[in-house]
N, C-alpha and C positions, 0 to 999 in steps of 0.2 A: 504494500500500500504506500502510496506517495502522499505524505502529509506535508503541506506547505504552510509556513508561517508568513503571513502577509507583511508584517512589519519589517522583517529582515530579508525576505526573499529567499530564505533557505528552505530546502526540502529535506524531509526525513524519509529515506528509502529503507524499507524492510524487505530483505531478500532472503529467500530460502535457498540454501546451497545445494539442495537435493537435485541430482541429475545435471549439475553444472560442472564444467571442466575447470580445474583449479586455477591455472595461470590466467586463462581468459577472463574468468570472473574477477580475479584479483586486479587485472588492468582496468576493468570497468569500474570497480570500486575505488581504486586509487585516483582515477580521473575525476570521479564525482566528489571525492573527498577534497581534492585540490580546488574544485569549483566552489567549495564552501558548504556542501550538503552534509547532513548527518546520515550515517549508514549503520544499520543494524543487520547482522547476518545471523540466521538461525540454522540449525541442523548442519553444523560444520563437519560433523563426523560422516555425513553422506556425500561429501565432495568427491568428485570423480577425477582420476588422473588417467591419461591414455597410456597405452603400452601394457605389457604383461606385468604381473605382480613381482616376478623375480627381478625385473629391471628396476622397479621401484625400491625393492629391498636393497639392491646394490647401491642405489643413490643414497638411501638412508644410512646404510653402513658407512659409506664414505663421509657422510655428514657427522656421524658419531665419532669418527676418527679425528676430526678437527678439534684442536684445543690449543690453549695458550701454553707454551712450554714454561715460561718463567713463573707465572702465577695462574694456575688453572681456575682459581676462585674468581678471577676478574673477567674471564672471557669464555666465549663460545658455549652458551647454554643450550642444551639439547632438549627441546620440548617434546613431550610425549602426548600432551593433550591436543586434540584436533583444533581447538579454538586458538591456542597459542601458536601452533604450527602455521595455521593459515594467517594469523596476524603477522607473523614473521615474513611470510611471502609478500604480503601487502606492504609492510614497512620497508622492504628492500626496493620497492617501486616508488617510494616517496623521497623527496629531498629532506630527510629528517634532521640533517645538520643545520638547516635553516629554520627560521621561525615559522614560515608557512607550512613546512612539512611537519614540524612538531605539533602545530595547531591542528592540522588535518588528521593526524594520528589520534588526537584526543577525541575527535568526533566519531570514532569507529568503535562499535561494540560487536563482539562475536560470542555466540553461545553454542554449546553442544545442546542438542535437542531444542525444545521451544519453551520459553518461560510461560507461566500461566497467563500473565497479562497480555501476551501476544498470541494466544491460542486462536481467538476468533477473528483475527485480522486476515485480510487477503494479502498474500505475499507477492512481491514483485518478481518477475521473471526476466532475466537478461538473455534475450534470444541469441546474442552474439556468443554467449558462453555455454549454451545448451549442448549436451553431448550429441543429440540427434542432428544438430546443424553443423557442428564444428568437426566432428569425426564420424567415421563409419561405426554405427552402434554394434555391428557384428564383430568388429575387431576387439582385441583384448583390451580391457580396462580394469582398473581396480578402484576400490573405495578407500578413502583416507582412514576411516575408522578401522578397517580390516588390517591395514598396514601397521598402524600405530599400536593395535592390540597385540601384535607379535613382538613389539619392542618395548612393552612396559606401560601401556596406558591402563591404569588401574580401575578407572570408573566406567568402563565400557558396559558392564552388566547393569549398573545403576541407570545409565542412559537408556539402554534397551528396555528396562523395566518401566522407566518413566514414559517412554514412547508408547509402550503397550497400554499403559493406563490412560494416556491422552487419547489414543485411538478408541478405547472403549468408551470414554466420556463423549467423544465426538459422535460415535454410533448412537448413543442414547439421545443426544441432541437431535441428530438427523431423524431418528425414529419418531420423536415427539413432533418434529416439524411436519413429517409426512402424515401423522395422525391428525394434526391440526388442519392440514389441507383437505383431508378426506371429510372431516366434519364440516368444513366450510362448503365443500361441494354438495354435501347432503342437504344443507339448508337452502341452497340455490334452487 
């Protein structure tokens, strides 16, 4: 959903990362952050990367090998949470050493799953970043949550449980809406 504030001219984009290719979605988000918009991303664990899973594992292993030799406490932090991993991808596309890049990064929020206050909103879709438009869906691709689960993401079961609970709540809401429509049709 695009929420615009008239006084500042700033928009609030709420994007579901489900079925979106990681890098292409990150470029779209980085551009809109630099334009002054606020961006909220939900379902970061369902982000898609193209290529086979073993290639993604190789990239992640080489990422884990990078560290600061002199003082490892100061550098190269290896994120296992999908939200922090995706935020790192976006932050590398921003000029974060300058003021406008730092400001842009403060306008970004990323969540695993979907918070309760955003459940009933309609999410934006970035057609440039959808898997069906950017890559051949028949080719191999992997989901970020599956990759990070292999390398130590500890809260994957909690997020899956929360998603199932949310789906069951949404089914109840949909059933009640359908029942209400049937009653309205009976009275006509």
